N, C-alpha and C positions, 0 to 999 in steps of 0.2 A: 831167327828167321832171316833169310837172306835179304839184303837191302841193296839199293842201287843209287849211284850218283849219276844223274843224267844232265848233260850239257847240250844245249842248242846254241851253237856258236855262229857268229856272223863275220867271217873274215872279209876284209876289204880287198884282198888280193892274195898273191902267193905268200907263203910263210917267209917272214924276214928272219934275221939272225936271232933276235930275242925269242921269237916263237919256236924256232928250232932248238934253242937252248932249253926252253921250258919243256918241250917234248922229250928231249934227252934226259932231263932230270926228274920228271914226274913219277916214273915207275918206282924209283927208289924211295919216294915219299910214301907210296902206297904199300910197299912190301911189309913193313912192320904191322900193318893193320889188316893184312890178308886181302888187300885189294887187287883186282885184276881187270884188264880191259876185256869187255865183251864186244864192243863196237868202237872203232876209232877212225873217224873220218871216212867211212865207207860210203859209196854213193847210195842215196836213198831212192826208192821207187815210190813216187807220190801217187797214192790211190784216190785220195780225196783232199780237197783244199790245196794249200800252198805250203811248201817247206823250203824256204830260202835258208841257206847256210849249211853247217856241218853238224853231225851228230856224234856224241861220245857217250858211251854207257859203260860205267864201271860197276863191278860187283864187289860187295863186301859181305863178310859172314853175318853181320848184324848192323842195324841202324846206328847203334852207339859207336861201332868201329868206323863207320862212314863219317859221323859227326866229329869224332876225335881226329881222324885223318884230316878232314877239311880245316879244322881249327888249329892243327899242329903247326909249330914253328917250321918244321921240315917242309910242309906244303906252302904255308903262307909266305915263306921267303922267296921262292921262285914264282909264285902266282902272278905278281905284277908283270912278269915277262909276257904273259898271255893277256892279262886284262888291259894293259896299255895299248895293245895292238889289235884286239878283237873283242867286240861287244858280244854279249850272250846272256843266256839264262841258265842257271845251274840249280838243280833241285835234288834233294835226297828223298828217297821213298822206300818204304818197306815193300817187300814182295809178298806174295801169298803163300800159304802153306802148300806142301806138295800135292795133297789131295783136294785142293780148292775146287769148288763147284759153284759157278756163278748163280745157279738156281737158288742156292741158299741165301745169297745176297738179295736176289729179287724177292724172295719170300719175306725176308726181314724188312725190306723197304715197303712191300705191300702191307705188311702188318702195321707198320708205323703210320702209313697213310690212312688205313682203316681204323686206327685207334680212336676211340671217342675223344673229342676235344682236340684232335691233331689239326694243325694249321697246314693247309695244302697250298 
């Protein structure tokens, strides 16, 4: 199942030389794990709430590939070039299957809530 690495980054200003070097190097760390950029610092259109910062979304063929990439020496070596210069949150998450239907999730959640002895 496809998995994603999502980063919500908070740059303090324009990218400095370390951040630019990180950007130049990061793709080659993802290639062996099948990673690719889906979103990279594109402007966001905020529809609800606030969204300060930048968004990066990476796609991997599976969650294990994303975990292995993130923990790899190839990625961990340049990672401080970014983390020293920009705070942020990074998460890994599984996607849903191709024919996913949210109604099945609602039904499962409803059944759990209605289960005798369930704590609501």
